N, CA, C and O atoms as CSV, one atom per row, in Angstrom:
chain,resi,resn,atom,element,x,y,z
A,1,UNK,N,N,85.309,110.717,124.124
A,1,UNK,CA,C,84.018,109.858,123.865
A,1,UNK,C,C,83.682,110.036,122.433
A,1,UNK,O,O,83.855,111.144,121.924
A,2,UNK,N,N,83.219,109.051,121.741
A,2,UNK,CA,C,82.653,109.034,120.458
A,2,UNK,C,C,81.088,109.442,120.500
A,2,UNK,O,O,80.303,108.950,121.310
A,3,UNK,N,N,80.764,110.320,119.609
A,3,UNK,CA,C,79.155,110.600,119.814
A,3,UNK,C,C,78.698,109.981,118.521
A,3,UNK,O,O,79.507,109.563,117.693
A,4,UNK,N,N,77.288,109.922,118.342
A,4,UNK,CA,C,76.531,109.170,117.316
A,4,UNK,C,C,76.904,109.634,115.893
A,4,UNK,O,O,76.931,108.837,114.955
A,5,UNK,N,N,77.224,111.094,115.742
A,5,UNK,CA,C,77.508,111.531,114.544
A,5,UNK,C,C,78.978,111.096,113.961
A,5,UNK,O,O,79.257,110.797,112.800
A,6,UNK,N,N,79.856,111.148,115.138
A,6,UNK,CA,C,81.265,110.470,114.770
A,6,UNK,C,C,81.148,109.017,114.396
A,6,UNK,O,O,81.859,108.586,113.488
A,7,UNK,N,N,80.238,108.167,115.078
A,7,UNK,CA,C,80.093,106.834,114.777
A,7,UNK,C,C,79.493,106.724,113.277
A,7,UNK,O,O,79.931,105.901,112.474
A,8,UNK,N,N,78.568,107.528,113.011
A,8,UNK,CA,C,78.032,107.529,111.703
A,8,UNK,C,C,79.066,107.808,110.601
A,8,UNK,O,O,79.168,107.129,109.580
A,9,UNK,N,N,79.736,108.751,110.873
A,9,UNK,CA,C,80.743,109.125,109.826
A,9,UNK,C,C,81.735,107.968,109.639
A,9,UNK,O,O,82.104,107.730,108.489
A,10,UNK,N,N,82.209,107.217,110.665
A,10,UNK,CA,C,83.074,106.194,110.520
A,10,UNK,C,C,82.427,105.037,109.786
A,10,UNK,O,O,83.024,104.378,108.934
A,11,UNK,N,N,81.191,104.827,110.157
A,11,UNK,CA,C,80.408,103.648,109.413
A,11,UNK,C,C,80.361,104.096,107.748
A,11,UNK,O,O,80.418,103.267,106.840
A,12,UNK,N,N,80.260,105.389,107.568
A,12,UNK,CA,C,80.187,105.665,106.299
A,12,UNK,C,C,81.495,105.405,105.485
A,12,UNK,O,O,81.491,104.851,104.386
A,13,UNK,N,N,82.606,105.852,106.121
A,13,UNK,CA,C,83.844,105.621,105.493
A,13,UNK,C,C,84.077,104.091,105.466
A,13,UNK,O,O,84.444,103.640,104.382
A,14,UNK,N,N,83.921,103.228,106.487
A,14,UNK,CA,C,83.856,101.921,106.428
A,14,UNK,C,C,83.278,101.220,105.301
A,14,UNK,O,O,83.823,100.290,104.706
A,15,UNK,N,N,81.998,101.781,105.008
A,15,UNK,CA,C,81.173,101.273,103.926
A,15,UNK,C,C,81.791,101.622,102.667
A,15,UNK,O,O,81.819,100.846,101.711
A,16,UNK,N,N,82.300,102.813,102.658
A,16,UNK,CA,C,83.105,103.178,101.322
A,16,UNK,C,C,84.254,102.397,101.085
A,16,UNK,O,O,84.468,101.984,99.945
A,17,UNK,N,N,85.021,102.142,102.015
A,17,UNK,CA,C,86.083,101.327,102.023
A,17,UNK,C,C,85.929,99.878,101.615
A,17,UNK,O,O,86.671,99.271,100.844
A,18,UNK,N,N,84.972,99.459,102.176
A,18,UNK,CA,C,84.477,98.013,101.843
A,18,UNK,C,C,84.046,97.971,100.418
A,18,UNK,O,O,84.366,96.993,99.741
A,19,UNK,N,N,83.402,98.866,99.939
A,19,UNK,CA,C,82.836,98.916,98.567
A,19,UNK,C,C,84.084,98.937,97.687
A,19,UNK,O,O,84.179,98.200,96.706
A,20,UNK,N,N,84.944,99.710,98.017
A,20,UNK,CA,C,86.230,99.824,97.094
A,20,UNK,C,C,87.030,98.575,97.122
A,20,UNK,O,O,87.630,98.241,96.100
A,21,UNK,N,N,87.097,97.830,98.234
A,21,UNK,CA,C,87.752,96.560,98.314
A,21,UNK,C,C,87.065,95.559,97.565
A,21,UNK,O,O,87.740,94.645,97.090
A,22,UNK,N,N,85.906,95.582,97.394
A,22,UNK,CA,C,85.308,94.360,96.838
A,22,UNK,C,C,84.835,94.633,95.443
A,22,UNK,O,O,84.055,93.838,94.919
A,23,UNK,N,N,85.256,95.714,94.793
A,23,UNK,CA,C,84.741,96.041,93.364
A,23,UNK,C,C,85.464,95.339,92.212
A,23,UNK,O,O,86.669,95.092,92.169
A,24,UNK,N,N,84.637,95.085,91.381
A,24,UNK,CA,C,85.265,94.213,90.083
A,24,UNK,C,C,86.385,95.005,89.641
A,24,UNK,O,O,86.340,96.235,89.654
A,25,UNK,N,N,87.456,94.306,89.225
A,25,UNK,CA,C,88.493,95.089,88.454
A,25,UNK,C,C,89.578,95.533,89.372
A,25,UNK,O,O,90.515,96.190,88.920
A,26,UNK,N,N,89.510,95.206,90.670
A,26,UNK,CA,C,90.574,95.444,91.672
A,26,UNK,C,C,91.569,94.257,91.566
A,26,UNK,O,O,91.201,93.085,91.502
A,27,UNK,N,N,92.672,94.606,91.554
A,27,UNK,CA,C,93.696,93.529,91.574
A,27,UNK,C,C,94.875,93.985,92.511
A,27,UNK,O,O,95.024,95.135,92.922
A,28,UNK,N,N,95.692,92.906,92.787
A,28,UNK,CA,C,96.895,93.240,93.582
A,28,UNK,C,C,96.694,92.563,94.982
A,28,UNK,O,O,95.675,91.938,95.273
A,29,UNK,N,N,97.792,92.750,95.847
A,29,UNK,CA,C,97.697,91.973,97.159
A,29,UNK,C,C,96.600,92.417,97.959
A,29,UNK,O,O,96.060,93.521,97.889
A,30,UNK,N,N,96.270,91.339,98.836
A,30,UNK,CA,C,95.019,91.525,99.727
A,30,UNK,C,C,95.245,91.332,101.048
A,30,UNK,O,O,94.352,90.911,101.783
A,31,UNK,N,N,96.596,91.652,101.530
A,31,UNK,CA,C,97.101,91.869,102.816
A,31,UNK,C,C,96.756,90.574,103.583
A,31,UNK,O,O,96.431,90.668,104.767
A,32,UNK,N,N,96.809,89.342,102.961
A,32,UNK,CA,C,96.652,87.998,103.567
A,32,UNK,C,C,95.284,87.655,103.673
A,32,UNK,O,O,95.026,86.473,103.898
A,33,UNK,N,N,94.325,88.494,103.549
A,33,UNK,CA,C,92.842,88.027,103.630
A,33,UNK,C,C,92.322,87.531,102.207
A,33,UNK,O,O,92.808,87.976,101.167
A,34,UNK,N,N,91.360,86.633,102.225
A,34,UNK,CA,C,90.769,86.113,101.102
A,34,UNK,C,C,89.226,86.412,100.932
A,34,UNK,O,O,88.602,86.859,101.895
A,35,UNK,N,N,88.662,86.197,99.843
A,35,UNK,CA,C,87.360,86.294,99.612
A,35,UNK,C,C,86.910,87.776,98.990
A,35,UNK,O,O,87.710,88.711,98.959
A,36,UNK,N,N,85.680,87.876,98.548
A,36,UNK,CA,C,85.262,89.193,97.792
A,36,UNK,C,C,85.443,90.346,98.593
A,36,UNK,O,O,85.591,91.399,97.973
A,37,UNK,N,N,85.467,90.390,99.906
A,37,UNK,CA,C,85.600,91.420,100.646
A,37,UNK,C,C,86.730,91.755,101.456
A,37,UNK,O,O,86.715,92.433,102.483
A,38,UNK,N,N,87.806,91.164,100.845
A,38,UNK,CA,C,89.098,91.091,101.360
A,38,UNK,C,C,89.556,92.575,101.588
A,38,UNK,O,O,89.206,93.384,100.729
A,39,UNK,N,N,90.154,92.937,102.444
A,39,UNK,CA,C,90.779,94.440,102.468
A,39,UNK,C,C,91.988,94.688,101.665
A,39,UNK,O,O,92.910,93.889,101.827
A,40,UNK,N,N,92.138,95.593,100.880
A,40,UNK,CA,C,93.123,95.867,99.924
A,40,UNK,C,C,93.815,97.156,100.433
A,40,UNK,O,O,93.346,97.984,101.214
A,41,UNK,N,N,94.973,97.155,99.856
A,41,UNK,CA,C,95.867,98.304,100.152
A,41,UNK,C,C,95.258,99.403,99.361
A,41,UNK,O,O,94.840,99.227,98.217
A,42,UNK,N,N,95.215,100.504,99.967
A,42,UNK,CA,C,94.362,101.766,99.171
A,42,UNK,C,C,95.398,101.858,97.823
A,42,UNK,O,O,94.849,102.170,96.766
A,43,UNK,N,N,96.630,101.646,97.801
A,43,UNK,CA,C,97.411,101.942,96.739
A,43,UNK,C,C,97.113,101.051,95.530
A,43,UNK,O,O,97.685,101.216,94.453
A,44,UNK,N,N,96.201,100.106,95.745
A,44,UNK,CA,C,95.807,99.008,94.778
A,44,UNK,C,C,94.416,99.412,94.401
A,44,UNK,O,O,94.067,98.855,93.361
A,45,UNK,N,N,93.500,100.214,94.924
A,45,UNK,CA,C,92.391,100.592,94.582
A,45,UNK,C,C,92.289,101.115,93.097
A,45,UNK,O,O,93.109,101.881,92.591
A,46,UNK,N,N,91.167,100.597,92.459
A,46,UNK,CA,C,90.882,101.041,91.068
A,46,UNK,C,C,90.601,102.586,90.937
A,46,UNK,O,O,91.012,103.279,90.006
A,47,UNK,N,N,89.836,103.035,92.011
A,47,UNK,CA,C,89.343,104.429,92.049
A,47,UNK,C,C,90.204,105.160,93.198
A,47,UNK,O,O,89.721,106.158,93.731
A,48,UNK,N,N,91.423,104.701,93.575
A,48,UNK,CA,C,92.035,105.524,94.484
A,48,UNK,C,C,92.484,106.896,94.119
A,48,UNK,O,O,92.543,107.759,94.994
A,49,UNK,N,N,92.770,107.126,93.020
A,49,UNK,CA,C,93.449,108.407,92.599
A,49,UNK,C,C,92.166,109.419,92.489
A,49,UNK,O,O,92.454,110.593,92.259
A,50,UNK,N,N,90.796,109.092,92.628
A,50,UNK,CA,C,89.910,110.051,92.654
A,50,UNK,C,C,89.743,110.847,93.864
A,50,UNK,O,O,90.236,110.406,94.903
A,51,UNK,N,N,89.085,112.015,93.879
A,51,UNK,CA,C,88.921,112.889,95.048
A,51,UNK,C,C,88.252,112.194,96.164
A,51,UNK,O,O,87.252,111.520,95.915
A,52,UNK,N,N,88.711,112.290,97.389
A,52,UNK,CA,C,88.072,111.673,98.703
A,52,UNK,C,C,86.569,111.932,98.561
A,52,UNK,O,O,86.125,112.899,97.942
A,53,UNK,N,N,85.852,111.059,99.138
A,53,UNK,CA,C,84.419,110.973,99.326
A,53,UNK,C,C,83.938,112.135,100.342
A,53,UNK,O,O,84.799,112.611,101.083
A,54,UNK,N,N,82.763,112.564,100.412
A,54,UNK,CA,C,82.045,113.499,101.397
A,54,UNK,C,C,82.416,112.742,102.767
A,54,UNK,O,O,82.959,113.339,103.696
A,55,UNK,N,N,82.084,111.402,102.815
A,55,UNK,CA,C,82.220,110.862,104.340
A,55,UNK,C,C,83.591,110.885,104.640
A,55,UNK,O,O,83.931,111.237,105.769
A,56,UNK,N,N,84.584,110.506,103.656
A,56,UNK,CA,C,85.894,110.483,104.045
A,56,UNK,C,C,86.290,112.048,104.594
A,56,UNK,O,O,86.819,112.217,105.692
A,57,UNK,N,N,86.009,112.990,103.815
A,57,UNK,CA,C,86.287,114.389,104.091
A,57,UNK,C,C,85.821,114.714,105.578
A,57,UNK,O,O,86.535,115.323,106.374
A,58,UNK,N,N,84.634,114.276,105.846
A,58,UNK,CA,C,83.844,114.705,107.079
A,58,UNK,C,C,84.703,113.983,108.160
A,58,UNK,O,O,85.229,114.696,109.014
A,59,UNK,N,N,84.889,112.679,108.205
A,59,UNK,CA,C,85.511,112.011,109.213
A,59,UNK,C,C,86.995,112.407,109.392
A,59,UNK,O,O,87.407,112.467,110.551
A,60,UNK,N,N,87.785,112.665,108.454
A,60,UNK,CA,C,89.075,113.076,108.458
A,60,UNK,C,C,89.134,114.328,108.960
A,60,UNK,O,O,89.999,114.561,109.805
A,61,UNK,N,N,88.344,115.243,108.596
A,61,UNK,CA,C,88.304,116.696,109.195
A,61,UNK,C,C,88.100,116.406,110.724
A,61,UNK,O,O,88.916,116.910,111.496
A,62,UNK,N,N,87.107,115.655,111.216
A,62,UNK,CA,C,86.955,115.237,112.576
A,62,UNK,C,C,88.438,114.860,113.424
A,62,UNK,O,O,88.850,115.348,114.476
A,63,UNK,N,N,88.975,113.948,112.663
A,63,UNK,CA,C,90.109,113.354,113.241
A,63,UNK,C,C,91.318,114.249,113.179
A,63,UNK,O,O,92.191,114.155,114.043
A,64,UNK,N,N,91.400,115.075,112.234
A,64,UNK,CA,C,92.526,116.041,112.110
A,64,UNK,C,C,92.340,117.078,113.329
A,64,UNK,O,O,93.267,117.415,114.066
A,65,UNK,N,N,90.990,117.546,113.440
A,65,UNK,CA,C,90.862,118.551,114.502
A,65,UNK,C,C,91.250,117.929,115.769
A,65,UNK,O,O,92.086,118.489,116.478
A,66,UNK,N,N,90.658,116.703,116.152
A,66,UNK,CA,C,91.035,116.007,117.409
A,66,UNK,C,C,92.434,115.779,117.657
A,66,UNK,O,O,92.889,115.823,118.800
A,67,UNK,N,N,93.181,115.524,116.581
A,67,UNK,CA,C,94.709,115.236,116.639
A,67,UNK,C,C,95.399,116.557,116.691
A,67,UNK,O,O,96.551,116.593,117.124
A,68,UNK,N,N,94.890,117.491,116.348
A,68,UNK,CA,C,95.603,118.848,116.379
A,68,UNK,C,C,96.443,118.812,115.088
A,68,UNK,O,O,97.574,119.298,115.132
A,69,UNK,N,N,96.027,118.328,114.053
A,69,UNK,CA,C,96.795,118.353,112.593
A,69,UNK,C,C,96.041,118.964,111.520
A,69,UNK,O,O,94.811,119.002,111.571
A,70,UNK,N,N,96.711,119.455,110.533
A,70,UNK,CA,C,96.062,120.033,109.538
A,70,UNK,C,C,95.121,119.178,108.537
A,70,UNK,O,O,95.485,118.049,108.209
A,71,UNK,N,N,94.072,119.649,108.119
A,71,UNK,CA,C,93.203,118.989,107.214
A,71,UNK,C,C,93.544,119.296,105.749
A,71,UNK,O,O,93.485,120.458,105.347
A,72,UNK,N,N,93.868,118.372,105.010
A,72,UNK,CA,C,94.301,118.560,103.495
A,72,UNK,C,C,92.936,118.138,102.800
A,72,UNK,O,O,92.588,116.958,102.775
A,73,UNK,N,N,92.203,119.128,102.255
A,73,UNK,CA,C,91.092,118.891,101.392
A,73,UNK,C,C,91.207,118.203,100.018
A,73,UNK,O,O,90.252,117.738,99.397
A,74,UNK,N,N,92.504,118.196,99.617
A,74,UNK,CA,C,92.714,117.803,98.192
A,74,UNK,C,C,93.242,116.397,98.167
A,74,UNK,O,O,93.741,115.994,97.116
A,75,UNK,N,N,93.184,115.609,99.216
A,75,UNK,CA,C,93.558,114.140,99.268
A,75,UNK,C,C,92.670,113.284,98.344
A,75,UNK,O,O,91.471,113.513,98.183
A,76,UNK,N,N,93.382,112.222,97.715
A,76,UNK,CA,C,92.503,111.283,96.975
A,76,UNK,C,C,91.942,110.276,97.976
A,76,UNK,O,O,92.252,110.169,99.163
A,77,UNK,N,N,90.980,109.492,97.219
A,77,UNK,CA,C,90.410,108.419,98.042
A,77,UNK,C,C,91.633,107.679,98.980
A,77,UNK,O,O,91.696,107.685,100.209
A,78,UNK,N,N,92.544,107.068,98.062
A,78,UNK,CA,C,93.419,106.335,98.737
A,78,UNK,C,C,94.266,107.060,99.891
A,78,UNK,O,O,94.572,106.557,100.972
A,79,UNK,N,N,94.564,108.278,99.459
A,79,UNK,CA,C,95.401,109.165,100.427
A,79,UNK,C,C,94.647,109.299,101.611
A,79,UNK,O,O,95.202,109.038,102.678
A,80,UNK,N,N,93.363,109.698,101.592
A,80,UNK,CA,C,92.414,110.105,102.675
A,80,UNK,C,C,92.363,108.693,103.392
A,80,UNK,O,O,92.567,108.711,104.606
A,81,UNK,N,N,92.139,107.583,102.844
A,81,UNK,CA,C,92.206,106.323,103.779
A,81,UNK,C,C,93.388,106.064,104.627
A,81,UNK,O,O,93.299,105.613,105.769
A,82,UNK,N,N,94.532,106.371,104.020
A,82,UNK,CA,C,95.681,106.179,104.804
A,82,UNK,C,C,95.865,107.127,105.805
A,82,UNK,O,O,96.443,106.810,106.845
A,83,UNK,N,N,95.407,108.352,105.601
A,83,UNK,CA,C,95.578,109.367,106.568
A,83,UNK,C,C,94.513,109.162,107.652
A,83,UNK,O,O,94.838,109.469,108.800
A,84,UNK,N,N,93.398,108.728,107.452
A,84,UNK,CA,C,92.323,108.254,108.405
A,84,UNK,C,C,93.140,107.053,109.228
A,84,UNK,O,O,93.197,107.136,110.454
A,85,UNK,N,N,93.635,106.175,108.684
A,85,UNK,CA,C,94.264,105.214,109.464
A,85,UNK,C,C,95.311,105.742,110.349
A,85,UNK,O,O,95.367,105.351,111.515
A,86,UNK,N,N,96.142,106.600,109.885
A,86,UNK,CA,C,97.214,107.377,110.644
A,86,UNK,C,C,96.654,108.076,111.963
A,86,UNK,O,O,97.209,107.987,113.058
A,87,UNK,N,N,95.530,108.753,111.722
A,87,UNK,CA,C,95.096,109.807,112.728
A,87,UNK,C,C,94.128,108.760,113.538
A,87,UNK,O,O,94.040,109.102,114.717
A,88,UNK,N,N,93.501,107.774,113.282
A,88,UNK,CA,C,92.937,106.647,114.099
A,88,UNK,C,C,93.936,106.252,115.187
A,88,UNK,O,O,93.691,106.347,116.390
A,89,UNK,N,N,95.184,105.761,114.621
A,89,UNK,CA,C,96.188,105.411,115.402
A,89,UNK,C,C,96.618,106.365,116.399
A,89,UNK,O,O,96.971,106.021,117.527
A,90,UNK,N,N,96.591,107.566,115.992
A,90,UNK,CA,C,97.281,108.801,116.771
A,90,UNK,C,C,96.001,109.003,118.086
A,90,UNK,O,O,96.275,109.024,119.286
A,91,UNK,N,N,94.936,109.105,117.648
A,91,UNK,CA,C,93.718,109.483,118.436
A,91,UNK,C,C,93.078,108.295,119.114
A,91,UNK,O,O,92.381,108.471,120.114
A,92,UNK,N,N,93.268,107.193,118.652
A,92,UNK,CA,C,92.629,106.092,119.230
A,92,UNK,C,C,91.126,105.857,118.724
A,92,UNK,O,O,90.575,104.793,119.005
A,93,UNK,N,N,90.373,106.963,117.886
A,93,UNK,CA,C,89.080,106.991,117.754
A,93,UNK,C,C,88.880,106.047,116.576
A,93,UNK,O,O,89.633,106.101,115.603
A,94,UNK,N,N,87.771,105.094,116.662
A,94,UNK,CA,C,87.405,104.272,115.690
A,94,UNK,C,C,88.127,103.070,115.707
A,94,UNK,O,O,87.780,102.241,114.866
A,95,UNK,N,N,89.169,102.733,116.559
A,95,UNK,CA,C,89.855,101.561,116.405
A,95,UNK,C,C,89.316,100.304,116.669
A,95,UNK,O,O,89.682,99.305,116.049
A,96,UNK,N,N,88.305,100.280,117.720
A,96,UNK,CA,C,87.649,99.038,118.284
A,96,UNK,C,C,86.140,99.142,118.102
A,96,UNK,O,O,85.443,98.581,118.947
A,97,UNK,N,N,85.529,99.819,117.059
A,97,UNK,CA,C,84.366,100.138,117.169
A,97,UNK,C,C,83.498,99.487,115.942
A,97,UNK,O,O,82.456,100.016,115.553
A,98,UNK,N,N,84.002,98.349,115.400
A,98,UNK,CA,C,83.482,97.736,114.249
A,98,UNK,C,C,82.402,96.701,114.579
A,98,UNK,O,O,81.848,96.077,113.674
């Protein structure tokens, strides 16, 4: 069961991801979506090679623990986003909570 802290962490990560996906200067494929808030492949993020955010780290640590998998504190923003997606699929956490 997801508690309010977990929901807050996921919302922060979602807000970060939405901000990265709509920023000026981002180019590349949009996974079939259109508009300024289109979801972009993390590999195409302008800032994807920067260190992951605090919100990403916190949520990823929670997911890693729940999945019984190691947490890598040195991931980039893009790598963390992909890892979060992988662990959400594995744990079922955060998939239908938008």
